[in-house]
C-alpha positions in Angstrom: 37.6 76.4 -25.8 37.5 72.7 -26.8 36.1 71.3 -30.0 33.3 68.7 -29.9 31.5 70.4 -27.1 27.7 69.9 -26.9 25.6 72.5 -25.2 22.2 71.0 -24.1 19.7 73.8 -23.8 16.7 72.6 -21.7 13.7 74.9 -21.7 11.8 74.9 -18.4 10.2 77.0 -15.8 10.8 76.5 -12.0 7.2 76.6 -10.7 6.9 77.4 -7.0 3.2 76.6 -6.7 2.9 79.3 -4.0 5.5 81.6 -2.5 5.6 85.4 -2.7 2.1 85.3 -4.2 -0.8 83.1 -3.0 -1.6 79.8 -4.8 -4.4 81.2 -7.0 -2.3 84.1 -8.2 0.4 81.7 -9.3 -2.3 79.5 -10.7 -3.5 82.2 -13.1 0.1 82.7 -14.2 0.5 79.0 -14.7 -2.5 78.9 -17.0 -1.0 81.8 -19.0 2.3 80.0 -19.2 0.8 76.7 -20.3 -1.4 78.4 -22.9 1.7 80.0 -24.4 3.7 76.8 -24.3 1.0 74.9 -26.2 0.9 77.7 -28.7 4.7 77.5 -29.1 4.7 73.7 -29.6 1.8 73.9 -32.1 3.0 76.8 -34.2 6.8 76.3 -34.1 8.1 72.8 -35.0 11.6 74.2 -34.2 10.6 74.5 -30.6 11.6 71.0 -29.6 10.5 70.5 -26.0 9.9 71.9 -22.6 10.7 70.4 -19.1 7.7 70.9 -16.8 9.8 71.2 -13.6 9.7 67.6 -12.6 6.2 67.8 -11.0 3.0 66.5 -12.4 0.7 68.7 -10.3 1.3 71.5 -12.8 -0.7 69.4 -15.3 -3.6 68.9 -12.8 -3.6 72.6 -11.9 -3.8 73.6 -15.6 -6.5 71.2 -16.7 -8.6 72.2 -13.7 -9.1 75.5 -15.6 -8.5 74.2 -19.2 -10.0 70.6 -19.2 -10.3 70.8 -23.0 -6.5 70.8 -23.3 -6.0 67.5 -21.6 -5.7 65.4 -24.8 -3.4 67.9 -26.4 -1.2 67.7 -23.4 -1.1 63.9 -23.6 -0.2 64.0 -27.2 2.8 66.3 -26.7 4.0 64.3 -23.6 3.8 61.1 -25.7 5.7 62.7 -28.5 8.4 63.8 -26.0 7.9 67.5 -26.5 6.6 68.1 -22.9 8.6 66.2 -20.3 7.0 65.5 -17.0 7.7 63.8 -13.6 9.0 61.9 -11.8 7.5 63.7 -8.8 4.0 64.7 -7.9 5.3 67.9 -6.3 8.8 69.3 -5.6 9.0 68.6 -1.9 11.3 69.6 0.8 12.7 66.1 1.6 14.2 66.9 5.0 10.8 68.2 6.4 8.6 65.4 5.0 8.5 61.8 6.2 10.2 58.8 4.6 6.9 57.5 3.3 5.9 61.0 2.1 9.0 61.0 -0.1 8.1 57.5 -1.4 4.4 58.5 -2.1 5.6 61.6 -3.9 7.6 59.5 -6.3 5.1 56.7 -6.5 2.2 58.9 -7.4 4.3 61.1 -9.6 5.5 58.2 -11.8 2.0 56.8 -11.9 0.6 60.1 -13.1 3.5 60.6 -15.5 2.8 57.3 -17.2 -0.9 58.1 -17.3 0.0 61.3 -19.1 2.2 59.6 -21.6 5.8 59.2 -20.3 8.1 59.9 -17.3 11.4 61.9 -17.2 13.9 59.6 -15.6 15.7 62.2 -13.6 15.8 62.8 -9.9 14.9 66.5 -10.0 15.8 68.6 -7.0 16.3 72.1 -8.5 15.8 74.1 -5.3 15.5 71.9 -2.3 17.2 73.3 0.7 19.8 70.5 0.9 19.3 66.9 -0.1 18.8 63.7 1.9 21.4 61.1 2.0 19.1 58.2 0.9 18.0 60.0 -2.3 20.3 57.9 -4.5 18.9 54.6 -3.1 15.3 55.9 -3.5 16.0 56.9 -7.1 17.7 53.6 -8.0 14.9 51.6 -6.6 12.6 53.6 -8.9 14.9 52.9 -11.9 16.4 56.4 -12.0 20.2 56.7 -12.4 20.7 60.5 -12.5 19.9 63.4 -10.1 20.2 67.1 -10.6 20.1 69.6 -7.8 20.8 73.2 -7.0 22.0 73.3 -3.4 24.0 71.4 -0.9 27.5 71.0 -2.4 30.2 73.6 -2.9 30.8 75.7 -5.0 27.3 77.0 -4.3 25.8 79.1 -1.5 22.7 81.2 -1.1 20.8 81.4 -4.4 23.8 79.5 -5.8 26.3 82.3 -5.5 29.7 80.9 -6.6 32.1 80.6 -3.7 35.7 81.4 -4.5 37.6 78.9 -2.4 40.7 76.7 -2.8 38.8 73.4 -2.4 35.3 72.2 -3.3 33.4 69.2 -2.2 33.4 68.3 -5.9 35.7 70.0 -8.4 33.0 69.4 -11.1 29.4 70.0 -11.4 29.1 66.2 -12.1 29.8 63.7 -9.4 29.0 60.2 -8.1 26.4 60.6 -5.4 26.3 57.6 -3.0 23.8 56.6 -0.4 24.9 55.0 2.9 23.8 51.6 1.6 26.1 52.0 -1.4 23.5 52.9 -4.1 24.9 55.5 -6.5 23.6 57.9 -9.1 25.3 60.4 -11.3 24.8 63.7 -9.5 24.6 66.9 -11.5 24.9 70.2 -9.7 23.4 73.3 -11.2 26.8 75.0 -10.6 25.6 78.1 -12.4 22.0 77.7 -11.1 19.0 76.6 -13.0 18.6 79.9 -14.9 22.1 80.0 -16.5 20.4 80.0 -20.0 17.6 82.4 -19.2 16.5 84.8 -21.9 19.0 84.0 -24.6 19.5 87.0 -26.9 18.9 86.9 -30.6 21.1 89.8 -32.0 24.7 88.8 -32.8 26.4 91.4 -30.5 24.3 90.7 -27.4 24.5 86.9 -28.1 28.3 86.9 -28.3 28.7 88.8 -25.0 26.1 86.4 -23.5 27.7 83.2 -24.7 31.2 84.2 -23.9 30.2 84.6 -20.2 28.0 81.5 -20.1 30.5 79.2 -21.8 33.3 80.3 -19.5 31.1 79.5 -16.5 30.1 76.2 -17.9 33.7 75.1 -18.6 34.8 76.1 -15.1 32.9 73.2 -13.6 32.0 70.7 -16.4 33.7 67.4 -16.2 33.1 66.5 -19.9 32.2 68.0 -23.2 28.4 67.8 -22.4 27.3 71.2 -21.1 24.0 71.9 -19.4 22.2 75.2 -20.0 18.8 75.8 -18.3 16.6 78.1 -20.3 14.2 79.4 -17.7 13.9 80.5 -14.1 11.3 80.9 -11.3 7.8 81.3 -13.0 9.7 82.1 -16.2 7.5 82.5 -19.3 8.3 80.5 -22.4 11.0 82.0 -24.6 9.0 81.7 -27.8 11.9 82.6 -30.1 14.4 80.1 -28.6 14.9 78.2 -31.9 16.1 81.4 -33.5 18.4 82.2 -30.6 20.0 78.8 -30.9 20.6 79.4 -34.6 22.4 82.6 -33.7 24.6 80.7 -31.2 25.4 78.1 -33.8 26.5 80.8 -36.2 28.7 82.4 -33.6 30.3 79.1 -32.5 30.2 76.6 -35.3 32.5 74.2 -33.5 30.0 73.8 -30.7 26.8 71.6 -31.0 24.0 73.7 -29.5 20.9 71.4 -29.0 17.4 72.2 -27.8 17.6 69.2 -25.5 15.8 67.4 -22.7 17.0 65.6 -19.6 16.5 62.1 -21.0 18.8 62.8 -23.9 21.3 64.9 -21.9 21.7 62.2 -19.3 22.2 59.5 -22.0 25.0 61.5 -23.6 26.5 62.6 -20.3 26.8 58.9 -19.1 29.0 58.0 -22.0 31.2 61.1 -21.7 31.7 61.5 -18.0 35.2 60.8 -16.8 36.2 58.1 -14.3 37.8 60.5 -11.9 34.6 62.3 -10.8 34.5 62.5 -7.1 32.3 60.3 -4.9 30.1 62.4 -2.6 28.5 60.5 0.2 25.2 60.9 1.9 23.6 64.2 2.8 24.2 67.4 0.8 23.7 70.1 3.3 26.3 72.8 2.3 28.5 71.6 5.1 31.6 73.2 3.6 30.3 76.7 3.1 30.2 79.7 5.5 26.8 78.5 6.8 24.8 81.6 6.0 23.2 80.2 2.9 22.0 76.8 4.0 18.4 77.9 4.7 18.3 75.3 7.5 16.3 77.6 9.8 13.3 77.0 7.6 13.1 73.9 9.8 11.9 76.2 12.6 9.9 78.8 10.6 6.2 78.6 11.5 6.6 75.4 13.6 2.9 75.0 13.8 3.0 73.9 10.2 5.5 71.3 10.9 3.4 70.0 13.8 0.3 69.8 11.6 2.3 68.0 8.9 3.6 65.4 11.3 0.2 64.7 12.7 -1.3 64.2 9.2 1.6 62.1 7.9 1.3 59.8 10.9 -2.5 59.5 10.6 -2.2 58.4 6.9 0.9 56.2 7.0 0.9 54.8 10.5 -2.8 54.6 11.3 -5.1 54.7 8.3 -3.1 52.6 5.9 -2.3 49.8 8.4 -5.9 49.6 9.6 -7.2 49.5 6.1 -4.6 46.7 5.4 -5.9 44.7 8.4 -9.4 45.2 7.1 -8.4 44.1 3.6 -6.8 40.9 4.9 -10.3 40.2 6.5 -12.1 40.8 3.2 -12.9 44.5 3.2 -12.3 46.7 0.1 -9.1 48.9 0.1 -10.0 52.3 -1.3 -6.9 53.3 -3.3 -8.6 56.4 -4.8 -9.4 57.9 -1.4 -5.9 57.3 -0.1 -4.4 58.9 -3.2 -6.7 61.9 -2.7 -5.6 62.2 1.0 -1.9 61.9 0.2 -2.1 64.4 -2.7 -4.0 66.9 -0.6 -1.3 66.5 2.1 1.6 66.7 -0.4 0.2 70.0 -1.8 1.7 71.4 1.5 5.1 69.8 0.9 6.8 72.1 -1.7 9.9 73.7 -0.3 8.4 77.2 0.0 5.3 75.8 1.6 6.3 73.3 4.3 9.4 75.3 5.0 7.2 78.2 6.1 9.0 80.7 3.9 6.2 82.2 2.0 3.7 85.1 2.5 1.0 84.7 5.2 -1.8 84.0 2.7 0.0 80.9 1.5 0.4 79.4 5.0 -3.2 80.2 6.0 -4.4 78.1 3.1 -2.0 75.4 4.1 -3.8 75.1 7.5 -7.0 74.4 5.6 -5.3 71.7 3.5 -4.0 70.1 6.6 -7.5 70.0 8.1 -8.9 68.5 4.8 -6.2 65.8 5.0 -7.0 65.1 8.6 -10.7 64.6 7.8 -9.9 62.2 5.0 -7.5 60.2 7.2 -10.1 60.1 10.1 -12.8 59.0 7.7 -10.6 56.2 6.4 -9.7 55.2 10.0 -13.4 55.1 11.0 -14.3 53.0 8.0 -11.7 50.4 8.8 -12.5 50.4 12.5 -16.2 49.9 11.8 -15.4 46.8 9.7 -12.7 45.4 12.0 -14.8 45.9 15.1 -17.5 43.6 13.8 -14.9 40.8 13.2 -13.5 40.6 16.7 -14.8 37.8 19.0 -15.7 39.3 22.5 -17.9 36.4 23.6 -15.4 35.5 26.4 -16.7 38.6 28.2 -20.3 37.3 28.3 -19.8 35.8 31.7 -19.6 39.3 33.2 -23.1 40.0 32.2 -25.0 42.1 29.6 -23.8 45.4 31.1 -20.3 44.5 30.0 -18.8 46.9 27.4 -15.9 45.4 25.3 -13.4 47.6 23.5 -10.3 47.2 21.4 -6.9 48.8 21.5 -5.0 48.7 18.2 -1.2 49.0 17.9 -0.4 50.2 14.3 3.3 50.5 15.0 6.0 48.0 14.1 6.8 46.7 17.6 4.9 45.5 20.6 3.7 48.4 22.6 2.9 49.3 26.2 1.5 52.6 27.2 -1.2 54.7 28.8 -4.4 54.9 26.6 -7.6 56.8 26.9 -11.0 55.8 25.5 -14.5 57.2 25.8 -17.3 54.6 26.2 -21.0 55.0 25.9 -22.4 52.9 28.8 -26.0 53.6 27.8 -27.5 55.5 24.9 -31.0 56.5 23.7 -31.8 57.3 20.1 -33.8 60.4 19.4 -36.2 58.5 17.2 -37.2 56.3 20.2 -37.5 59.2 22.7 -35.1 60.6 25.2 -35.4 60.1 29.0 -32.7 62.4 30.2 -33.4 61.7 33.9 -32.8 58.0 33.3 -29.5 58.8 31.6 -28.5 61.0 34.5 -29.5 58.5 37.1 -27.8 55.6 35.4 -25.3 54.1 37.9 -21.7 54.1 36.9 -20.3 52.9 40.3 -18.4 49.8 41.0 -16.9 49.2 37.5 -13.5 47.9 36.6 -11.5 47.2 33.4 -10.4 43.7 32.5 -8.1 42.4 29.9 -9.2 39.4 27.8 -7.6 37.0 30.3 -9.8 38.4 33.1 -7.1 40.3 34.9 -8.2 43.5 36.6 -6.4 46.6 35.5 -5.9 49.8 37.5 -8.0 52.4 35.7 -9.1 56.0 36.1 -12.8 56.3 35.3 -14.2 59.8 34.6 -17.9 60.6 34.2 -18.4 62.8 31.1 -22.1 63.1 31.7 -24.6 63.2 28.9 -23.4 63.8 25.4 -24.9 64.0 21.9 -23.6 61.9 19.1 -24.9 60.1 16.0 -24.5 56.9 13.9 -24.2 56.9 10.1 -25.4 53.5 9.0 -24.6 52.5 5.5 -28.1 51.4 4.7 -30.2 53.9 6.8 -30.7 57.5 7.6 -28.5 59.0 10.3 -29.3 58.1 13.8 -28.7 60.8 16.4 -28.6 59.8 20.1 -27.8 60.9 23.6 -25.4 58.9 25.7 -24.1 58.6 29.2 -20.3 58.6 28.5 -17.3 57.6 30.6 -13.6 58.2 30.0 -11.2 55.4 30.9 -7.5 55.9 31.3 -5.2 52.9 32.0 -2.0 51.3 30.9 -2.3 48.7 28.1 0.6 46.2 28.2 2.2 44.3 25.3 -0.2 45.1 22.5 1.2 43.1 19.6 2.8 45.0 16.7 0.4 45.5 13.8 -2.3 44.0 15.9 -4.6 44.5 18.9 -5.8 43.4 22.3 -9.4 43.5 23.5 -10.6 44.7 27.0 -13.9 45.2 28.7 -15.5 47.5 31.3 -17.5 45.3 33.7 -19.4 45.6 36.9 -17.1 44.8 39.8 -17.9 41.5 41.6 -16.9 43.1 44.9 -15.8 46.7 45.4 -13.9 48.2 42.5 -11.6 49.9 45.1 -10.5 46.7 46.8 -7.2 46.6 44.9 -4.3 48.6 46.4 -2.1 50.1 43.7 1.4 51.5 44.1 2.2 55.1 43.2 5.1 56.3 41.0 5.3 59.5 43.1 8.2 59.6 45.6 7.5 63.1 47.0 6.4 66.5 45.8 9.3 66.7 43.3 10.4 63.2 42.5 8.9 60.1 40.7 10.3 56.8 39.5 9.5 53.5 37.9 11.7 50.4 37.4 13.9 52.1 34.8 14.1 55.8 35.6 14.2 58.3 38.5 13.1 61.9 37.8 13.8 64.8 40.1 12.4 68.2 39.4 14.7 71.0 40.7 13.6 74.3 42.1 14.3 76.1 38.8 12.1 73.6 36.9 15.0 71.6 35.3 15.0 67.8 35.5 17.6 65.4 36.9 17.0 62.1 35.2 18.8 58.9 36.4 18.9 55.7 34.3 18.5 53.2 37.1 19.8 50.4 34.9 23.4 51.8 34.6 23.3 54.6 37.1 24.0 57.3 34.5 22.6 60.7 35.7 21.6 63.6 33.4 21.5 67.0 35.0 19.9 70.4 34.0 17.5 68.9 31.5 14.7 71.0 30.2 16.1 74.5 30.8 14.6 77.0 28.4 16.6 79.5 26.4 15.6 82.6 24.5 17.5 84.9 22.0 16.6 87.6 19.7 16.1 86.9 16.0 16.6 89.6 13.4 16.7 87.2 10.5 13.8 86.1 8.3 11.8 83.0 7.5 14.9 81.4 5.9 17.6 82.1 8.4 18.1 82.8 12.1 20.3 85.8 13.1 20.9 86.7 16.7 21.6 90.4 17.4 25.3 91.1 17.7 26.5 91.1 21.3 23.2 90.0 22.8 23.2 88.0 26.0 21.2 84.8 25.9 18.3 84.5 28.4 17.5 81.2 30.2 15.3 79.9 33.0 18.3 78.6 34.9 18.0 81.1 37.6 14.2 81.4 37.7 12.2 79.8 40.5 9.5 77.5 39.2 6.1 76.5 40.6 5.8 72.7 40.8 2.6 70.7 41.3 1.6 67.1 41.2 -1.3 66.7 38.7 -1.5 62.9 38.2 -0.8 60.2 40.7 -1.8 56.6 39.8 -0.1 53.2 39.7 0.4 53.6 35.9 1.5 57.2 35.5 2.7 60.2 37.4 2.7 63.7 36.1 4.0 67.1 37.4 3.2 70.6 36.2 6.0 73.1 36.2 5.2 76.8 35.7 7.8 79.5 34.8 7.0 83.2 34.5 9.7 84.7 32.4 10.4 88.2 31.4 11.3 88.5 27.7 12.0 91.6 25.5 8.7 92.4 23.7 10.3 92.7 20.3 13.3 94.0 18.3 13.6 97.8 17.9 11.8 99.7 15.1 15.2 99.9 13.4 14.7 96.3 12.3 11.6 97.4 10.3 13.7 100.1 8.7 16.5 97.6 7.8 13.9 95.2 6.4 12.3 97.8 4.2 15.7 99.0 2.9 16.6 95.4 2.0 19.6 95.3 4.4 20.9 91.7 4.1 20.1 89.9 7.3 23.8 89.1 8.2 24.6 92.9 8.1 21.7 94.1 10.3 22.5 96.1 13.4 19.1 95.9 15.2 18.8 95.0 18.9 15.9 93.9 21.1 14.1 96.6 23.1 14.5 96.9 26.9 10.7 96.7 27.4 9.7 93.2 28.6 6.5 91.1 28.7 5.7 88.2 31.0 6.1 84.9 29.1 4.4 82.1 31.1 5.6 78.6 30.3 3.7 75.5 31.6 5.5 72.2 31.4 3.9 68.8 32.0 6.4 66.0 32.8 5.0 62.5 32.7 6.4 59.1 33.7 4.6 55.9 32.9 4.9 52.6 34.8 6.5 50.5 32.2 8.2 53.1 30.0 11.9 53.9 29.6 11.1 57.5 28.6 10.0 60.8 30.1 7.2 62.5 28.2 7.1 66.3 28.2 4.5 68.8 26.9 5.3 72.5 26.9 2.6 75.2 26.4 2.8 78.9 26.2 1.1 82.0 24.8 3.7 83.8 22.7 3.2 87.6 22.7 6.9 88.5 22.1 8.2 89.1 18.6 11.6 88.7 16.9 13.0 85.8 19.0 13.8 82.1 19.2 12.9 79.8 22.1 14.6 76.5 22.6 14.7 73.7 25.3 18.1 72.4 26.4 19.3 68.9 27.2 23.0 68.8 28.4 24.2 65.2 27.9 27.8 65.5 29.4 28.7 62.6 27.1 32.1 62.7 25.4 31.6 62.2 21.7 32.5 64.0 18.5 29.4 62.7 16.7 25.7 62.4 17.2 22.9 60.5 15.5 19.6 61.9 14.1 16.6 60.6 12.4 16.3 61.5 8.8 14.5 60.1 5.7 15.0 56.3 5.8 18.2 56.8 7.7 19.6 57.3 11.2 22.4 59.6 10.1 25.7 60.2 11.9 26.8 63.8 11.9 29.7 65.6 13.4 29.0 67.9 16.4 31.3 70.6 15.1 30.9 72.2 11.6 33.6 72.2 9.0 36.4 74.9 9.2 34.7 76.9 6.5 31.6 77.4 8.7 31.3 81.0 9.9 27.7 81.2 11.1 27.6 81.1 15.0 24.5 78.9 14.8 24.9 75.3 13.6 21.2 74.2 13.5 20.3 71.1 11.6 17.3 69.1 10.4 15.8 66.1 12.3 12.8 63.9 11.9 11.8 61.9 15.0 14.8 62.3 17.3 18.5 63.2 18.0 20.9 61.1 20.0 24.3 61.5 21.7 25.9 58.4 23.0 29.0 56.4 23.7 29.6 52.6 24.1 28.0 52.6 27.6 25.2 55.2 27.7 23.4 57.9 25.8 20.4 60.2 25.6 17.8 60.2 22.8 15.5 63.2 22.6 12.4 62.7 20.5 9.9 65.3 19.3 6.6 65.7 17.6 7.0 68.1 14.6 10.0 70.0 16.0 12.4 69.7 13.1 15.3 71.9 14.2 18.0 71.1 16.7 21.6 72.1 17.4 24.4 70.4 19.3 25.9 73.2 21.3 29.6 73.7 21.5 29.4 74.3 25.2 31.6 71.6 26.6 28.5 69.5 27.6 27.3 68.4 24.2 23.9 69.9 24.9 21.1 69.1 22.6 19.0 72.2 21.9 15.5 71.7 20.4 13.8 74.8 18.8 10.3 75.3 20.1 9.5 78.6 18.5 11.0 81.0 16.0 9.2 84.4 15.6 10.2 86.6 12.7 8.5 89.3 10.6 9.5 88.9 7.0 9.9 86.4 4.2 13.4 87.4 3.2 15.2 86.5 -0.1 14.9 88.9 -3.1 12.6 91.6 -1.8 10.6 92.9 1.1 7.6 90.8 2.0 6.2 91.4 5.5 4.9 88.3 7.3 3.3 89.3 10.6 1.8 85.8 11.0 5.3 84.4 11.1 5.7 86.0 14.5 3.6 83.1 15.7 1.7 85.1 18.3 -0.8 83.1 20.4 -1.1 79.7 22.1 1.4 76.9 21.4 1.7 73.3 22.6 4.8 71.3 21.8 5.7 67.8 22.8 9.0 65.9 23.2 10.4 63.0 25.1 13.7 61.9 26.8 14.9 58.3 26.5 18.1 57.5 28.4 19.8 54.2 27.3 22.7 52.0 27.8 24.8 50.4 25.0 24.2 49.7 21.3 21.1 47.5 21.6 19.5 49.9 24.0 20.3 52.8 21.8 18.4 51.2 18.9 15.5 50.4 21.2 15.4 54.1 22.2 15.0 54.9 18.5 12.1 52.5 18.2 10.5 54.0 21.2 10.9 57.5 19.6 9.1 56.2 16.5 6.3 54.7 18.5 5.9 58.0 20.5 4.9 59.7 17.2 1.9 57.4 16.7 -1.4 57.8 18.5 -3.2 54.8 20.0 -6.3 53.6 18.1 -9.3 52.5 20.2 -12.9 51.6 19.6 -15.9 50.4 21.5 -17.2 46.9 20.6 -20.3 44.9 21.2 -20.7 41.5 22.9 -20.4 39.3 19.9 -18.9 36.3 18.2 -16.4 36.9 15.4 -13.7 35.4 13.2 -10.9 37.3 14.9 -9.6 36.2 18.3 -9.5 38.6 21.3 -5.8 39.4 20.7 -4.1 39.1 17.3 -1.3 40.3 15.1 -2.1 40.7 11.4 1.5 40.8 10.2 4.1 39.1 12.4 7.6 40.4 12.0 10.5 41.2 14.2 14.0 42.9 14.0 16.0 44.9 16.4 17.6 46.9 13.7 14.9 47.3 11.0 12.4 50.2 11.6 8.9 49.9 10.3 7.7 52.6 8.0 4.7 51.3 6.0 1.9 48.7 5.7 -0.4 49.3 2.8 -2.0 47.6 -0.2 -0.4 48.1 -3.6 -2.6 50.0 -6.1 -1.1 48.0 -8.9 -1.0 44.4 -7.6 -3.4 44.6 -4.7 -0.8 42.9 -2.6 0.1 43.8 1.0 3.2 45.9 1.0 5.4 46.0 4.1 8.4 48.5 4.3 11.1 49.3 6.7 14.8 50.3 6.7 17.9 49.2 8.5 18.8 51.8 11.1 22.3 50.3 11.6 25.5 50.4 9.6 25.7 46.6 9.8 23.7 43.8 8.2 20.3 43.1 9.9 17.7 40.3 9.7 14.0 40.6 9.3 12.0 37.7 10.5 8.4 37.5 9.3 5.5 35.2 9.0 2.9 35.2 6.2 -0.5 36.7 7.2 -3.4 34.3 6.9 -4.6 34.1 3.3 -1.2 34.9 1.8 0.5 32.3 -0.4 3.6 34.1 -1.6 6.2 36.5 -0.3 8.5 38.5 -2.5 11.0 41.4 -2.4 9.8 44.6 -3.9 11.1 48.1 -4.5 9.5 51.4 -3.6 7.4 51.3 -6.7 5.9 48.1 -5.4 7.2 46.0 -8.3 7.9 42.3 -7.7 11.6 41.6 -7.8 12.4 38.3 -6.2 10.1 35.5 -4.9 10.9 34.3 -1.4 10.1 30.7 -0.6 8.0 29.8 2.5 7.1 26.2 3.1 3.9 26.8 5.1 2.1 29.8 6.6 3.1 28.7 10.1 6.9 28.9 9.5 8.9 32.1 9.7 11.0 33.6 6.9 14.3 35.3 7.7 15.2 38.0 5.2 18.7 39.5 5.2 18.7 43.4 5.1 21.9 45.1 4.1 23.3 48.1 6.1 21.1 51.2 5.6 18.9 49.3 3.1 15.3 50.3 2.5 13.5 46.9 2.3 10.1 46.4 0.8 8.3 43.0 1.1 5.1 42.0 -0.7 2.6 39.5 0.5 0.4 38.0 -2.3 -3.1 36.7 -1.6 -4.3 33.7 -3.4 -7.0 35.6 -5.4 -4.4 38.1 -6.7 -2.2 35.5 -8.4 -2.8 35.3 -12.1 
């Protein structure tokens, strides 16, 4: 044992806000813990400090019950006795969007400073792996150290030490590097975050305790600075810790035992860490373990939660915030408080035991309510911005078509020009209840001979559906609500080249001749084939697709075959029964129907009726109750089957380079996993997948240490396999798990459903809701491509496919905004757009994106009207470097390094000074 060692004992509790108990049960325990902590700090000056798990939401939850304690908490935080932040919650980074990760840090640091001070440590105690761009995010936030519990050997499930000849890092300390080159000092909880839990006071017990702990610390420590975490999951405060530390000092007088904190520990570690610590690059996903402890299958547990999360993230970051930014540029107020409320409500579903779907059923039922609350906030903010913007758009060019003309607007809130099929409901006539309702007049109102024009007067092919009479209401800002009845139509057509971060206006008008005079081509070739300029799609008798990229002739066969296997694992991990034969739809005859046939889209419906085992045998229930570890289970699926009907809609749009697919089914089978398969037949050892601020390159085959037959991994928007000449990108909407099959065809397998019956981990917690019985609808898309530039374009198309179109009915009016307009002009083939918002600190417009490529990129932008200065920022929206622009009409070209997260601020004249 070396002299001059320092043991930093950091008191903490790891607070899963909800997990094996519902939120309010944990909430009560939190109040008890905080009461006890404040008592310890007040009555025992020797009790130096307490680390509040890196998340400020614990403070909000406590003062919700004990509001009178808020000032006392602030005092202890300012004095450095309670350490908070930098996060709002401890999220699962892989399952939350790039911007969600930024907002978590942004609001967490803001709240920490409001409370009295922030702990400058990237705190990831129990995330199920760590994203590769975490060091860059932390460095942009002024944080230089990160601590984490998973993702790097020597640790496995619950940090069980792996005895092996080689580790990813020989020390618990390392240099962790993002793909852009940003580095932080990474600190692995090599002995978990409870290695100093319940330190004994009597000499004999303390000696045995410390002998074991010090030996474990020395095994992995790179310096004399040792880290001991005094606490564990929901661990109460060890009130007598100062006395326990004195016992340790008496037993080991040559060791400096400190009741420490992360700020002090990191400062001392930085000066003591040796130069030979290993550089660990990118993602920390336990790649060099046996694969049974990665917890990656939480990406497919309760997929309905992932879908709801993706929908809400997109509504906030890709619709509500851009629209509110457009409105702010035109003079409307930007409601920072409501956006913060919406984001925080959403992020309460982002802790790793929540969004991962690995809690008891009560927890996840409450999550659905939170998602709905978030959706309502986002929708409200969207409607507010639309109401303001709609009054600003000039539609007077449509006056010449008469008073019966109904203008409307299509917004594109994505980062690139967009073409696609949109749907809008229009009220062609309405009667307010206060003025009397003539239903017969509404019914008899003629809707014949109408057509849709763009703002240049071009006639567009459009499907017009009569929705009949419907009830609705207006909510004026200065009057009582105004209910009305309306004759409503639904228009469906293809909108072309809507500018990025902008809009085009259109109008429904009376046709001058017959609205049916135009002859439009069909995309349907025959009862099983369709094509546009870019793609040919053939539906085979078994329902699989053959897709040909007409640009380079590359053909992809056997796409969209479904696969089903048993799953006797748990919410954390998938486990197929030993020796089970995988079931597929390869040899099932499908029913195929044409359901849409217009000039701008074609759609087929494919129906499979598939016999699946109804569940695992009752022996699985026995194994679960007896706590048989999931890898040791012997259960099989029963022979009894149930008919599993799958309805697949396959759509091709006129000007799209993608095939859009929706799959629906009513799951009544238990203990199984269903996937959809996309054989690529492309020779490549690697693939690319969308992650947080990164398109990451991963190997198709696991490391040699990997023993798990399954090699599932996380994705965000898409996964891609390609070579220099061609490739296939498969995008998804909230389907976060995929696998590259080792089948000789480099097949991409996307998980659509995983049905299991227990939580797993340290006890028996039945979760019948996790069987996910009932109706499901999942969506995904196929984008074949050619070389490098086309590959990047397929990524951008995948990002766009996540974002719904925004449409709104207008009046015939004059306005300051032209019929078509882009509020922020920018372009780049390599930079992907992630955010447009208004900063809560500077009130400047904030634009953010990231370089998808491993080479330098260029971002070309033009100042929005009213802006007088452009600057580089960081993720905390702090001004770093002023960028010179001669006039608002000229473009600025900004270099963006490989894999860089770039944030640009636009300052308005009234915000300067």
